[in-house]
Structure formats: C-alpha cells, structure tokens
All heavy atoms as a GROMACS GRO file, in nm:
protein
  623
    1MET      N    1   0.086  -0.118   0.000
    1MET     CA    2   0.000   0.000   0.000
    1MET      C    3   0.090   0.124   0.000
    1MET      O    4   0.176   0.137   0.086
    1MET     CB    5  -0.090  -0.002   0.124
    1MET     CG    6  -0.183   0.115   0.137
    1MET     SD    7  -0.289   0.117   0.284
    1MET     CE    8  -0.393  -0.023   0.255
    2GLU      N    9   0.069   0.209  -0.097
    2GLU     CA   10   0.145   0.334  -0.106
    2GLU      C   11   0.102   0.428   0.006
    2GLU      O   12  -0.007   0.417   0.061
    2GLU     CB   13   0.119   0.400  -0.242
    2GLU     CG   14   0.167   0.321  -0.359
    2GLU     CD   15   0.318   0.306  -0.363
    2GLU    OE1   16   0.389   0.401  -0.326
    2GLU    OE2   17   0.364   0.197  -0.401
    3ARG      N   18   0.188   0.525   0.036
    3ARG     CA   19   0.163   0.619   0.145
    3ARG      C   20   0.031   0.694   0.125
    3ARG      O   21  -0.048   0.710   0.220
    3ARG     CB   22   0.280   0.717   0.158
    3ARG     CG   23   0.264   0.821   0.265
    3ARG     CD   24   0.254   0.753   0.398
    3ARG     NE   25   0.190   0.840   0.493
    3ARG     CZ   26   0.212   0.836   0.621
    3ARG    NH1   27   0.296   0.750   0.672
    3ARG    NH2   28   0.150   0.917   0.702
    4ALA      N   29   0.007   0.742   0.004
    4ALA     CA   30  -0.118   0.816  -0.022
    4ALA      C   31  -0.240   0.726   0.000
    4ALA      O   32  -0.342   0.771   0.054
    4ALA     CB   33  -0.118   0.872  -0.163
    5ASP      N   34  -0.229   0.600  -0.040
    5ASP     CA   35  -0.339   0.505  -0.018
    5ASP      C   36  -0.360   0.480   0.131
    5ASP      O   37  -0.474   0.470   0.177
    5ASP     CB   38  -0.311   0.373  -0.089
    5ASP     CG   39  -0.307   0.387  -0.239
    5ASP    OD1   40  -0.377   0.476  -0.293
    5ASP    OD2   41  -0.233   0.309  -0.303
    6LEU      N   42  -0.250   0.470   0.205
    6LEU     CA   43  -0.259   0.451   0.349
    6LEU      C   44  -0.327   0.571   0.414
    6LEU      O   45  -0.416   0.555   0.499
    6LEU     CB   46  -0.120   0.428   0.409
    6LEU     CG   47  -0.111   0.410   0.559
    6LEU    CD1   48  -0.197   0.294   0.609
    6LEU    CD2   49   0.035   0.389   0.600
    7ASP      N   50  -0.290   0.690   0.374
    7ASP     CA   51  -0.352   0.812   0.428
    7ASP      C   52  -0.502   0.814   0.399
    7ASP      O   53  -0.583   0.846   0.487
    7ASP     CB   54  -0.286   0.938   0.372
    7ASP     CG   55  -0.146   0.959   0.426
    7ASP    OD1   56  -0.110   0.900   0.529
    7ASP    OD2   57  -0.070   1.036   0.363
    8ARG      N   58  -0.539   0.779   0.277
    8ARG     CA   59  -0.682   0.776   0.242
    8ARG      C   60  -0.756   0.670   0.323
    8ARG      O   61  -0.868   0.694   0.370
    8ARG     CB   62  -0.700   0.749   0.092
    8ARG     CG   63  -0.686   0.872   0.005
    8ARG     CD   64  -0.730   0.846  -0.138
    8ARG     NE   65  -0.638   0.758  -0.210
    8ARG     CZ   66  -0.524   0.797  -0.267
    8ARG    NH1   67  -0.488   0.924  -0.259
    8ARG    NH2   68  -0.448   0.710  -0.330
    9ALA      N   69  -0.694   0.556   0.340
    9ALA     CA   70  -0.757   0.448   0.417
    9ALA      C   71  -0.774   0.489   0.563
    9ALA      O   72  -0.877   0.458   0.625
    9ALA     CB   73  -0.674   0.319   0.406
   10LEU      N   74  -0.676   0.559   0.617
   10LEU     CA   75  -0.688   0.607   0.755
   10LEU      C   76  -0.804   0.706   0.768
   10LEU      O   77  -0.884   0.696   0.862
   10LEU     CB   78  -0.558   0.673   0.801
   10LEU     CG   79  -0.450   0.580   0.850
   10LEU    CD1   80  -0.315   0.650   0.856
   10LEU    CD2   81  -0.487   0.523   0.986
   11LEU      N   82  -0.814   0.798   0.675
   11LEU     CA   83  -0.924   0.895   0.679
   11LEU      C   84  -1.058   0.824   0.668
   11LEU      O   85  -1.154   0.858   0.740
   11LEU     CB   86  -0.909   0.999   0.568
   11LEU     CG   87  -0.793   1.097   0.586
   11LEU    CD1   88  -0.778   1.183   0.461
   11LEU    CD2   89  -0.814   1.184   0.709
   12GLN      N   90  -1.067   0.724   0.581
   12GLN     CA   91  -1.192   0.650   0.566
   12GLN      C   92  -1.225   0.574   0.693
   12GLN      O   93  -1.342   0.570   0.736
   12GLN     CB   94  -1.184   0.554   0.447
   12GLN     CG   95  -1.316   0.487   0.417
   12GLN     CD   96  -1.424   0.587   0.378
   12GLN    OE1   97  -1.404   0.667   0.286
   12GLN    NE2   98  -1.536   0.586   0.447
   13ALA      N   99  -1.127   0.511   0.754
   13ALA     CA  100  -1.150   0.437   0.879
   13ALA      C  101  -1.196   0.531   0.990
   13ALA      O  102  -1.281   0.495   1.071
   13ALA     CB  103  -1.024   0.361   0.920
   14HIS      N  104  -1.141   0.653   0.993
   14HIS     CA  105  -1.189   0.753   1.090
   14HIS      C  106  -1.335   0.788   1.061
   14HIS      O  107  -1.417   0.792   1.153
   14HIS     CB  108  -1.102   0.878   1.087
   14HIS     CG  109  -0.979   0.869   1.171
   14HIS    ND1  110  -0.981   0.874   1.308
   14HIS    CD2  111  -0.850   0.854   1.136
   14HIS    CE1  112  -0.858   0.864   1.354
   14HIS    NE2  113  -0.776   0.852   1.252
   15ASP      N  114  -1.365   0.814   0.934
   15ASP     CA  115  -1.504   0.846   0.897
   15ASP      C  116  -1.599   0.734   0.934
   15ASP      O  117  -1.711   0.758   0.980
   15ASP     CB  118  -1.514   0.873   0.747
   15ASP     CG  119  -1.459   1.008   0.706
   15ASP    OD1  120  -1.434   1.093   0.794
   15ASP    OD2  121  -1.438   1.028   0.584
   16ASP      N  122  -1.553   0.609   0.914
   16ASP     CA  123  -1.636   0.492   0.943
   16ASP      C  124  -1.639   0.455   1.092
   16ASP      O  125  -1.714   0.366   1.132
   16ASP     CB  126  -1.585   0.371   0.864
   16ASP     CG  127  -1.599   0.388   0.715
   16ASP    OD1  128  -1.677   0.476   0.671
   16ASP    OD2  129  -1.531   0.312   0.642
   17LYS      N  130  -1.553   0.521   1.170
   17LYS     CA  131  -1.539   0.489   1.312
   17LYS      C  132  -1.508   0.340   1.332
   17LYS      O  133  -1.560   0.274   1.421
   17LYS     CB  134  -1.663   0.532   1.390
   17LYS     CG  135  -1.685   0.682   1.388
   17LYS     CD  136  -1.811   0.722   1.459
   17LYS     CE  137  -1.834   0.869   1.462
   17LYS     NZ  138  -1.810   0.946   1.345
   18ASP      N  139  -1.418   0.290   1.247
   18ASP     CA  140  -1.380   0.149   1.246
   18ASP      C  141  -1.250   0.133   1.325
   18ASP      O  142  -1.140   0.140   1.269
   18ASP     CB  143  -1.364   0.102   1.101
   18ASP     CG  144  -1.335  -0.045   1.090
   18ASP    OD1  145  -1.297  -0.109   1.190
   18ASP    OD2  146  -1.349  -0.098   0.977
   19ASN      N  147  -1.264   0.111   1.456
   19ASN     CA  148  -1.146   0.104   1.541
   19ASN      C  149  -1.051  -0.009   1.504
   19ASN      O  150  -0.929   0.008   1.508
   19ASN     CB  151  -1.186   0.092   1.688
   19ASN     CG  152  -1.229   0.224   1.747
   19ASN    OD1  153  -1.245   0.323   1.677
   19ASN    ND2  154  -1.248   0.228   1.878
   20ALA      N  155  -1.104  -0.123   1.467
   20ALA     CA  156  -1.017  -0.235   1.430
   20ALA      C  157  -0.932  -0.199   1.308
   20ALA      O  158  -0.812  -0.230   1.304
   20ALA     CB  159  -1.099  -0.360   1.403
   21GLU      N  160  -0.992  -0.134   1.211
   21GLU     CA  161  -0.918  -0.093   1.092
   21GLU      C  162  -0.818   0.018   1.126
   21GLU      O  163  -0.706   0.021   1.074
   21GLU     CB  164  -1.014  -0.048   0.981
   21GLU     CG  165  -0.947  -0.015   0.850
   21GLU     CD  166  -0.885  -0.134   0.778
   21GLU    OE1  167  -0.880  -0.247   0.832
   21GLU    OE2  168  -0.840  -0.114   0.664
   22LEU      N  169  -0.856   0.108   1.215
   22LEU     CA  170  -0.763   0.212   1.259
   22LEU      C  171  -0.641   0.151   1.328
   22LEU      O  172  -0.528   0.193   1.303
   22LEU     CB  173  -0.833   0.311   1.352
   22LEU     CG  174  -0.929   0.407   1.283
   22LEU    CD1  175  -1.019   0.476   1.384
   22LEU    CD2  176  -0.853   0.508   1.199
   23VAL      N  177  -0.662   0.050   1.410
   23VAL     CA  178  -0.550  -0.017   1.476
   23VAL      C  179  -0.460  -0.080   1.370
   23VAL      O  180  -0.337  -0.064   1.374
   23VAL     CB  181  -0.600  -0.124   1.576
   23VAL    CG1  182  -0.486  -0.211   1.625
   23VAL    CG2  183  -0.672  -0.058   1.693
   24ARG      N  184  -0.518  -0.148   1.275
   24ARG     CA  185  -0.439  -0.214   1.171
   24ARG      C  186  -0.359  -0.113   1.089
   24ARG      O  187  -0.239  -0.129   1.066
   24ARG     CB  188  -0.531  -0.294   1.078
   24ARG     CG  189  -0.457  -0.378   0.975
   24ARG     CD  190  -0.553  -0.449   0.882
   24ARG     NE  191  -0.608  -0.359   0.780
   24ARG     CZ  192  -0.542  -0.319   0.671
   24ARG    NH1  193  -0.419  -0.356   0.650
   24ARG    NH2  194  -0.602  -0.240   0.584
   25LEU      N  195  -0.424  -0.005   1.048
   25LEU     CA  196  -0.359   0.093   0.962
   25LEU      C  197  -0.254   0.175   1.037
   25LEU      O  198  -0.145   0.200   0.983
   25LEU     CB  199  -0.464   0.184   0.898
   25LEU     CG  200  -0.557   0.116   0.799
   25LEU    CD1  201  -0.672   0.207   0.763
   25LEU    CD2  202  -0.481   0.070   0.675
   26TYR      N  203  -0.284   0.217   1.160
   26TYR     CA  204  -0.184   0.292   1.236
   26TYR      C  205  -0.065   0.203   1.271
   26TYR      O  206   0.049   0.250   1.273
   26TYR     CB  207  -0.244   0.354   1.362
   26TYR     CG  208  -0.311   0.487   1.337
   26TYR    CD1  209  -0.446   0.504   1.360
   26TYR    CD2  210  -0.238   0.596   1.291
   26TYR    CE1  211  -0.508   0.627   1.339
   26TYR    CE2  212  -0.298   0.719   1.269
   26TYR     CZ  213  -0.433   0.733   1.293
   26TYR     OH  214  -0.492   0.855   1.271
   27THR      N  215  -0.089   0.075   1.295
   27THR     CA  216   0.022  -0.017   1.320
   27THR      C  217   0.107  -0.031   1.194
   27THR      O  218   0.231  -0.029   1.202
   27THR     CB  219  -0.030  -0.154   1.368
   27THR    OG1  220  -0.104  -0.135   1.489
   27THR    CG2  221   0.085  -0.250   1.394
   28LEU      N  222   0.042  -0.043   1.081
   28LEU     CA  223   0.115  -0.051   0.954
   28LEU      C  224   0.200   0.075   0.933
   28LEU      O  225   0.318   0.066   0.896
   28LEU     CB  226   0.016  -0.069   0.838
   28LEU     CG  227   0.075  -0.070   0.698
   28LEU    CD1  228   0.175  -0.184   0.680
   28LEU    CD2  229  -0.037  -0.081   0.595
   29ALA      N  230   0.142   0.191   0.957
   29ALA     CA  231   0.217   0.316   0.943
   29ALA      C  232   0.335   0.319   1.041
   29ALA      O  233   0.445   0.363   1.005
   29ALA     CB  234   0.125   0.436   0.966
   30GLY      N  235   0.313   0.272   1.163
   30GLY     CA  236   0.421   0.266   1.261
   30GLY      C  237   0.531   0.171   1.219
   30GLY      O  238   0.650   0.201   1.232
   31ASP      N  239   0.492   0.056   1.167
   31ASP     CA  240   0.591  -0.041   1.119
   31ASP      C  241   0.676   0.018   1.008
   31ASP      O  242   0.798   0.002   1.006
   31ASP     CB  243   0.522  -0.168   1.068
   31ASP     CG  244   0.455  -0.249   1.177
   31ASP    OD1  245   0.484  -0.227   1.298
   31ASP    OD2  246   0.372  -0.336   1.142
   32ARG      N  247   0.612   0.086   0.916
   32ARG     CA  248   0.684   0.146   0.804
   32ARG      C  249   0.780   0.255   0.851
   32ARG      O  250   0.893   0.264   0.804
   32ARG     CB  251   0.587   0.203   0.702
   32ARG     CG  252   0.518   0.094   0.626
   32ARG     CD  253   0.434   0.152   0.518
   32ARG     NE  254   0.374   0.047   0.439
   32ARG     CZ  255   0.294   0.069   0.338
   32ARG    NH1  256   0.265   0.193   0.302
   32ARG    NH2  257   0.242  -0.032   0.271
   33ALA      N  258   0.734   0.338   0.944
   33ALA     CA  259   0.821   0.443   0.997
   33ALA      C  260   0.940   0.382   1.070
   33ALA      O  261   1.054   0.430   1.058
   33ALA     CB  262   0.742   0.536   1.090
   34GLU      N  263   0.915   0.276   1.144
   34GLU     CA  264   1.023   0.209   1.217
   34GLU      C  265   1.124   0.150   1.118
   34GLU      O  266   1.245   0.163   1.138
   34GLU     CB  267   0.965   0.100   1.306
   34GLU     CG  268   1.066   0.037   1.398
   34GLU     CD  269   0.998  -0.056   1.497
   34GLU    OE1  270   0.923  -0.146   1.451
   34GLU    OE2  271   1.022  -0.039   1.617
   35GLU      N  272   1.075   0.086   1.012
   35GLU     CA  273   1.164   0.030   0.910
   35GLU      C  274   1.250   0.138   0.845
   35GLU      O  275   1.364   0.112   0.806
   35GLU     CB  276   1.083  -0.042   0.803
   35GLU     CG  277   1.021  -0.170   0.851
   35GLU     CD  278   0.917  -0.226   0.755
   35GLU    OE1  279   0.898  -0.169   0.645
   35GLU    OE2  280   0.854  -0.327   0.792
   36ALA      N  281   1.196   0.260   0.835
   36ALA     CA  282   1.270   0.372   0.777
   36ALA      C  283   1.363   0.437   0.877
   36ALA      O  284   1.435   0.531   0.844
   36ALA     CB  285   1.171   0.475   0.721
   37GLY      N  286   1.361   0.389   1.002
   37GLY     CA  287   1.449   0.444   1.105
   37GLY      C  288   1.395   0.566   1.175
   37GLY      O  289   1.468   0.631   1.251
   38ASN      N  290   1.268   0.599   1.154
   38ASN     CA  291   1.208   0.716   1.218
   38ASN      C  292   1.128   0.670   1.339
   38ASN      O  293   1.006   0.649   1.331
   38ASN     CB  294   1.121   0.792   1.117
   38ASN     CG  295   1.077   0.926   1.170
   38ASN    OD1  296   1.078   0.950   1.290
   38ASN    ND2  297   1.036   1.013   1.080
   39ILE      N  298   1.197   0.655   1.451
   39ILE     CA  299   1.135   0.602   1.573
   39ILE      C  300   1.030   0.698   1.628
   39ILE      O  301   0.926   0.654   1.679
   39ILE     CB  302   1.242   0.568   1.678
   39ILE    CG1  303   1.338   0.463   1.622
   39ILE    CG2  304   1.179   0.521   1.808
   39ILE    CD1  305   1.272   0.335   1.574
   40ASP      N  306   1.055   0.829   1.620
   40ASP     CA  307   0.954   0.923   1.669
   40ASP      C  308   0.823   0.909   1.593
   40ASP      O  309   0.716   0.904   1.654
   40ASP     CB  310   1.004   1.068   1.658
   40ASP     CG  311   1.110   1.101   1.762
   40ASP    OD1  312   1.116   1.032   1.867
   40ASP    OD2  313   1.188   1.195   1.739
   41ALA      N  314   0.829   0.901   1.461
   41ALA     CA  315   0.707   0.884   1.382
   41ALA      C  316   0.644   0.748   1.411
   41ALA      O  317   0.522   0.737   1.425
   41ALA     CB  318   0.738   0.897   1.234
   42ALA      N  319   0.727   0.645   1.423
   42ALA     CA  320   0.675   0.511   1.453
   42ALA      C  321   0.596   0.513   1.584
   42ALA      O  322   0.485   0.460   1.590
   42ALA     CB  323   0.789   0.410   1.461
   43CYS      N  324   0.652   0.574   1.685
   43CYS     CA  325   0.584   0.578   1.815
   43CYS      C  326   0.458   0.664   1.810
   43CYS      O  327   0.359   0.633   1.877
   43CYS     CB  328   0.680   0.625   1.923
   43CYS     SG  329   0.807   0.503   1.962
   44PHE      N  330   0.459   0.767   1.729
   44PHE     CA  331   0.338   0.849   1.710
   44PHE      C  332   0.225   0.761   1.657
   44PHE      O  333   0.115   0.760   1.712
   44PHE     CB  334   0.370   0.964   1.613
   44PHE     CG  335   0.248   1.041   1.570
   44PHE    CD1  336   0.200   1.144   1.649
   44PHE    CD2  337   0.185   1.014   1.450
   44PHE    CE1  338   0.088   1.217   1.610
   44PHE    CE2  339   0.074   1.085   1.410
   44PHE     CZ  340   0.025   1.188   1.490
   45TYR      N  341   0.253   0.688   1.550
   45TYR     CA  342   0.151   0.602   1.491
   45TYR      C  343   0.112   0.487   1.583
   45TYR      O  344  -0.007   0.454   1.595
   45TYR     CB  345   0.199   0.545   1.357
   45TYR     CG  346   0.211   0.649   1.248
   45TYR    CD1  347   0.333   0.672   1.185
   45TYR    CD2  348   0.102   0.724   1.207
   45TYR    CE1  349   0.346   0.766   1.085
   45TYR    CE2  350   0.113   0.819   1.107
   45TYR     CZ  351   0.235   0.839   1.047
   45TYR     OH  352   0.247   0.933   0.948
   46LEU      N  353   0.209   0.426   1.648
   46LEU     CA  354   0.180   0.315   1.738
   46LEU      C  355   0.098   0.361   1.858
   46LEU      O  356   0.014   0.285   1.908
   46LEU     CB  357   0.308   0.246   1.782
   46LEU     CG  358   0.386   0.176   1.671
   46LEU    CD1  359   0.519   0.124   1.724
   46LEU    CD2  360   0.304   0.065   1.607
   47THR      N  361   0.120   0.482   1.904
   47THR     CA  362   0.039   0.536   2.013
   47THR      C  363  -0.107   0.549   1.970
   47THR      O  364  -0.198   0.514   2.045
   47THR     CB  365   0.094   0.671   2.061
   47THR    OG1  366   0.226   0.652   2.112
   47THR    CG2  367   0.006   0.733   2.169
   48HIS      N  368  -0.129   0.597   1.849
   48HIS     CA  369  -0.266   0.604   1.798
   48HIS      C  370  -0.328   0.465   1.791
   48HIS      O  371  -0.442   0.444   1.833
   48HIS     CB  372  -0.268   0.670   1.660
   48HIS     CG  373  -0.260   0.819   1.666
   48HIS    ND1  374  -0.144   0.886   1.701
   48HIS    CD2  375  -0.353   0.914   1.642
   48HIS    CE1  376  -0.168   1.015   1.698
   48HIS    NE2  377  -0.294   1.035   1.664
   49ALA      N  378  -0.252   0.370   1.737
   49ALA     CA  379  -0.303   0.233   1.728
   49ALA      C  380  -0.337   0.180   1.867
   49ALA      O  381  -0.441   0.116   1.886
   49ALA     CB  382  -0.199   0.143   1.662
   50PHE      N  383  -0.252   0.207   1.964
   50PHE     CA  384  -0.272   0.161   2.101
   50PHE      C  385  -0.401   0.218   2.160
   50PHE      O  386  -0.482   0.146   2.219
   50PHE     CB  387  -0.151   0.197   2.185
   50PHE     CG  388  -0.160   0.159   2.329
   50PHE    CD1  389  -0.186   0.029   2.369
   50PHE    CD2  390  -0.140   0.254   2.428
   50PHE    CE1  391  -0.193  -0.006   2.503
   50PHE    CE2  392  -0.147   0.220   2.562
   50PHE     CZ  393  -0.174   0.090   2.599
   51VAL      N  394  -0.422   0.346   2.143
   51VAL     CA  395  -0.541   0.412   2.198
   51VAL      C  396  -0.668   0.353   2.136
   51VAL      O  397  -0.764   0.320   2.208
   51VAL     CB  398  -0.535   0.564   2.178
   51VAL    CG1  399  -0.669   0.630   2.209
   51VAL    CG2  400  -0.424   0.624   2.265
   52PHE      N  401  -0.669   0.336   2.005
   52PHE     CA  402  -0.787   0.277   1.941
   52PHE      C  403  -0.806   0.132   1.983
   52PHE      O  404  -0.920   0.087   1.999
   52PHE     CB  405  -0.780   0.292   1.789
   52PHE     CG  406  -0.806   0.433   1.743
   52PHE    CD1  407  -0.705   0.510   1.688
   52PHE    CD2  408  -0.931   0.489   1.757
   52PHE    CE1  409  -0.728   0.640   1.647
   52PHE    CE2  410  -0.956   0.620   1.716
   52PHE     CZ  411  -0.854   0.695   1.661
   53ALA      N  412  -0.698   0.058   2.002
   53ALA     CA  413  -0.709  -0.080   2.049
   53ALA      C  414  -0.768  -0.084   2.190
   53ALA      O  415  -0.853  -0.169   2.220
   53ALA     CB  416  -0.573  -0.149   2.045
   54LEU      N  417  -0.723   0.007   2.276
   54LEU     CA  418  -0.779   0.012   2.411
   54LEU      C  419  -0.928   0.046   2.408
   54LEU      O  420  -1.008  -0.017   2.477
   54LEU     CB  421  -0.705   0.116   2.496
   54LEU     CG  422  -0.567   0.080   2.546
   54LEU    CD1  423  -0.502   0.199   2.613
   54LEU    CD2  424  -0.572  -0.040   2.640
   55GLU      N  425  -0.964   0.147   2.328
   55GLU     CA  426  -1.104   0.188   2.319
   55GLU      C  427  -1.194   0.074   2.274
   55GLU      O  428  -1.307   0.061   2.320
   55GLU     CB  429  -1.119   0.306   2.223
   55GLU     CG  430  -1.072   0.437   2.280
   55GLU     CD  431  -1.092   0.553   2.184
   55GLU    OE1  432  -1.129   0.530   2.066
   55GLU    OE2  433  -1.068   0.667   2.226
   56ALA      N  434  -1.143  -0.008   2.183
   56ALA     CA  435  -1.223  -0.117   2.128
   56ALA      C  436  -1.207  -0.248   2.206
   56ALA      O  437  -1.274  -0.346   2.175
   56ALA     CB  438  -1.186  -0.139   1.982
   57GLY      N  439  -1.119  -0.249   2.305
   57GLY     CA  440  -1.096  -0.371   2.381
   57GLY      C  441  -1.030  -0.480   2.298
   57GLY      O  442  -1.054  -0.599   2.322
   58LEU      N  443  -0.946  -0.441   2.204
   58LEU     CA  444  -0.882  -0.536   2.114
   58LEU      C  445  -0.755  -0.594   2.176
   58LEU      O  446  -0.682  -0.524   2.246
   58LEU     CB  447  -0.850  -0.470   1.981
   58LEU     CG  448  -0.970  -0.420   1.902
   58LEU    CD1  449  -0.926  -0.340   1.780
   58LEU    CD2  450  -1.057  -0.538   1.860
   59PRO      N  451  -0.726  -0.719   2.147
   59PRO     CA  452  -0.608  -0.783   2.205
   59PRO      C  453  -0.475  -0.723   2.156
   59PRO      O  454  -0.372  -0.739   2.222
   59PRO     CB  455  -0.620  -0.930   2.162
   59PRO     CG  456  -0.709  -0.928   2.042
   59PRO     CD  457  -0.802  -0.811   2.062
   60GLU      N  458  -0.478  -0.653   2.044
   60GLU     CA  459  -0.357  -0.589   1.993
   60GLU      C  460  -0.298  -0.487   2.090
   60GLU      O  461  -0.180  -0.452   2.083
   60GLU     CB  462  -0.384  -0.520   1.859
   60GLU     CG  463  -0.411  -0.614   1.745
   60GLU     CD  464  -0.558  -0.649   1.727
   60GLU    OE1  465  -0.637  -0.643   1.824
   60GLU    OE2  466  -0.595  -0.682   1.613
   61ALA      N  467  -0.380  -0.439   2.183
   61ALA     CA  468  -0.334  -0.338   2.279
   61ALA      C  469  -0.213  -0.387   2.358
   61ALA      O  470  -0.120  -0.310   2.384
   61ALA     CB  471  -0.447  -0.300   2.375
   62ARG      N  472  -0.210  -0.514   2.392
   62ARG     CA  473  -0.099  -0.570   2.472
   62ARG      C  474   0.034  -0.555   2.397
   62ARG      O  475   0.132  -0.507   2.452
   62ARG     CB  476  -0.127  -0.715   2.505
   62ARG     CG  477  -0.018  -0.780   2.588
   62ARG     CD  478  -0.053  -0.922   2.630
   62ARG     NE  479  -0.164  -0.915   2.726
   62ARG     CZ  480  -0.279  -0.980   2.712
   62ARG    NH1  481  -0.299  -1.059   2.609
   62ARG    NH2  482  -0.373  -0.968   2.802
   63GLU      N  483   0.037  -0.597   2.272
   63GLU     CA  484   0.160  -0.591   2.192
   63GLU      C  485   0.200  -0.447   2.164
   63GLU      O  486   0.319  -0.411   2.166
   63GLU     CB  487   0.145  -0.670   2.062
   63GLU     CG  488   0.262  -0.658   1.967
   63GLU     CD  489   0.394  -0.714   2.022
   63GLU    OE1  490   0.393  -0.785   2.125
   63GLU    OE2  491   0.498  -0.686   1.961
   64LEU      N  492   0.103  -0.362   2.136
   64LEU     CA  493   0.133  -0.221   2.111
   64LEU      C  494   0.192  -0.156   2.236
   64LEU      O  495   0.289  -0.080   2.227
   64LEU     CB  496   0.008  -0.148   2.063
   64LEU     CG  497  -0.037  -0.188   1.923
   64LEU    CD1  498  -0.182  -0.149   1.900
   64LEU    CD2  499   0.054  -0.128   1.818
   65ASN      N  500   0.137  -0.186   2.352
   65ASN     CA  501   0.191  -0.133   2.476
   65ASN      C  502   0.334  -0.182   2.497
   65ASN      O  503   0.422  -0.103   2.535
   65ASN     CB  504   0.103  -0.173   2.595
   65ASN     CG  505   0.160  -0.126   2.727
   65ASN    OD1  506   0.203  -0.207   2.808
   65ASN    ND2  507   0.163   0.004   2.749
   66ARG      N  508   0.359  -0.308   2.469
   66ARG     CA  509   0.493  -0.363   2.485
   66ARG      C  510   0.592  -0.289   2.395
   66ARG      O  511   0.700  -0.249   2.439
   66ARG     CB  512   0.495  -0.512   2.451
   66ARG     CG  513   0.632  -0.578   2.475
   66ARG     CD  514   0.644  -0.712   2.407
   66ARG     NE  515   0.636  -0.705   2.262
   66ARG     CZ  516   0.734  -0.660   2.182
   66ARG    NH1  517   0.849  -0.617   2.234
   66ARG    NH2  518   0.718  -0.658   2.051
   67ARG      N  519   0.554  -0.268   2.270
   67ARG     CA  520   0.643  -0.199   2.176
   67ARG      C  521   0.671  -0.056   2.220
   67ARG      O  522   0.785  -0.010   2.212
   67ARG     CB  523   0.581  -0.200   2.037
   67ARG     CG  524   0.582  -0.337   1.972
   67ARG     CD  525   0.517  -0.338   1.837
   67ARG     NE  526   0.597  -0.263   1.739
   67ARG     CZ  527   0.559  -0.244   1.614
   67ARG    NH1  528   0.443  -0.293   1.571
   67ARG    NH2  529   0.635  -0.175   1.531
   68LEU      N  530   0.568   0.013   2.266
   68LEU     CA  531   0.587   0.151   2.311
   68LEU      C  532   0.671   0.156   2.439
   68LEU      O  533   0.757   0.243   2.453
   68LEU     CB  534   0.452   0.218   2.332
   68LEU     CG  535   0.376   0.249   2.203
   68LEU    CD1  536   0.230   0.280   2.232
   68LEU    CD2  537   0.442   0.364   2.127
   69ALA      N  538   0.649   0.063   2.529
   69ALA     CA  539   0.727   0.059   2.653
   69ALA      C  540   0.874   0.031   2.624
   69ALA      O  541   0.962   0.089   2.689
   69ALA     CB  542   0.669  -0.046   2.748
   70GLU      N  543   0.902  -0.056   2.529
   70GLU     CA  544   1.041  -0.085   2.491
   70GLU      C  545   1.114   0.040   2.447
   70GLU      O  546   1.235   0.049   2.461
   70GLU     CB  547   1.045  -0.186   2.376
   70GLU     CG  548   1.038  -0.329   2.416
   70GLU     CD  549   1.054  -0.422   2.297
   70GLU    OE1  550   1.063  -0.374   2.181
   70GLU    OE2  551   1.056  -0.542   2.320
   71ARG      N  552   1.043   0.134   2.391
   71ARG     CA  553   1.102   0.257   2.341
   71ARG      C  554   1.090   0.374   2.441
   71ARG      O  555   1.117   0.488   2.408
   71ARG     CB  556   1.038   0.294   2.208
   71ARG     CG  557   1.081   0.196   2.099
   71ARG     CD  558   0.982   0.189   1.987
   71ARG     NE  559   1.019   0.090   1.888
   71ARG     CZ  560   0.999  -0.042   1.900
   71ARG    NH1  561   0.942  -0.091   2.009
   71ARG    NH2  562   1.036  -0.125   1.805
   72GLY      N  563   1.045   0.342   2.561
   72GLY     CA  564   1.033   0.443   2.664
   72GLY      C  565   0.919   0.541   2.640
   72GLY      O  566   0.919   0.650   2.696
   73ARG      N  567   0.820   0.500   2.563
   73ARG     CA  568   0.709   0.589   2.528
   73ARG      C  569   0.582   0.558   2.604
   73ARG      O  570   0.481   0.626   2.586
   73ARG     CB  571   0.680   0.584   2.378
   73ARG     CG  572   0.801   0.611   2.290
   73ARG     CD  573   0.858   0.750   2.314
   73ARG     NE  574   0.979   0.770   2.240
   73ARG     CZ  575   0.990   0.830   2.124
   73ARG    NH1  576   0.883   0.879   2.064
   73ARG    NH2  577   1.108   0.844   2.065
   74ALA      N  578   0.586   0.453   2.686
   74ALA     CA  579   0.469   0.415   2.766
   74ALA      C  580   0.517   0.333   2.885
   74ALA      O  581   0.628   0.278   2.882
   74ALA     CB  582   0.370   0.332   2.684
   75HIS      N  583   0.435   0.328   2.987
   75HIS     CA  584   0.462   0.238   3.098
   75HIS      C  585   0.405   0.102   3.064
   75HIS      O  586   0.295   0.093   3.007
   75HIS     CB  587   0.396   0.289   3.226
   75HIS     CG  588   0.455   0.416   3.275
   75HIS    ND1  589   0.579   0.425   3.335
   75HIS    CD2  590   0.408   0.544   3.271
   75HIS    CE1  591   0.605   0.550   3.366
   75HIS    NE2  592   0.503   0.625   3.328
   76PRO      N  593   0.478  -0.004   3.096
   76PRO     CA  594   0.423  -0.137   3.070
   76PRO      C  595   0.295  -0.157   3.152
   76PRO      O  596   0.293  -0.128   3.271
   76PRO     CB  597   0.532  -0.232   3.117
   76PRO     CG  598   0.654  -0.151   3.137
   76PRO     CD  599   0.610  -0.009   3.155
   77LEU      N  600   0.192  -0.202   3.087
   77LEU     CA  601   0.064  -0.226   3.153
   77LEU      C  602   0.036  -0.376   3.156
   77LEU      O  603   0.079  -0.449   3.068
   77LEU     CB  604  -0.048  -0.154   3.079
   77LEU     CG  605  -0.036  -0.003   3.066
   77LEU    CD1  606  -0.148   0.051   2.979
   77LEU    CD2  607  -0.036   0.062   3.203
   78ASP      N  608  -0.039  -0.416   3.255
   78ASP     CA  609  -0.083  -0.555   3.264
   78ASP      C  610  -0.221  -0.562   3.201
   78ASP      O  611  -0.322  -0.538   3.268
   78ASP     CB  612  -0.084  -0.601   3.410
   78ASP     CG  613  -0.115  -0.747   3.427
   78ASP    OD1  614  -0.094  -0.823   3.329
   78ASP    OD2  615  -0.160  -0.786   3.535
   79LEU      N  616  -0.225  -0.595   3.073
   79LEU     CA  617  -0.352  -0.596   3.000
   79LEU      C  618  -0.403  -0.738   2.983
   79LEU      O  619  -0.334  -0.830   2.969
   79LEU     CB  620  -0.334  -0.532   2.862
   79LEU     CG  621  -0.287  -0.387   2.864
   79LEU    CD1  622  -0.252  -0.340   2.725
   79LEU    CD2  623  -0.395  -0.298   2.921
   0.00000   0.00000   0.00000
C-alpha cells in the first residue's frame, strides 16, 4: 500500500469509526516508519493504534503497549 493510499484508508477508517481498521492501519504506518528508522514517527503512529485498540478492547493493545514501553514511550501495563 502506497503512502497516499494509506492516508486515504486512515481517513476513511476515521469516517467509518472502524477502530479495528484504525489499529491495523496505524500499526502498519508505525511499522513502516520504524523500518525507515524514524522512531519518533513510529511511536506516534503506534500510540494512535494503542489508543484505538484500548477503546475497542482489542487484544492488539498488549503488543502495542509492549512496543511503546520498549522505546520508553509508555509504561508497561498488565492488559
């Protein structure tokens, strides 16, 4: 998925209030930023994914919290 397509998909998921899709897309954006070596951007996207996962009660929240905690961007939570 190209960056422009990812941006459009994120906007659509926001419009649709589709938390599961928001978690998937923000995680994808975070993964891509991390692969590019931009940890600040990666953590920005992963934080968004984490918040939407928490709101929806999705199991992805645990792994997202772990990743953010590893980078000093969150406290490890017992989820």
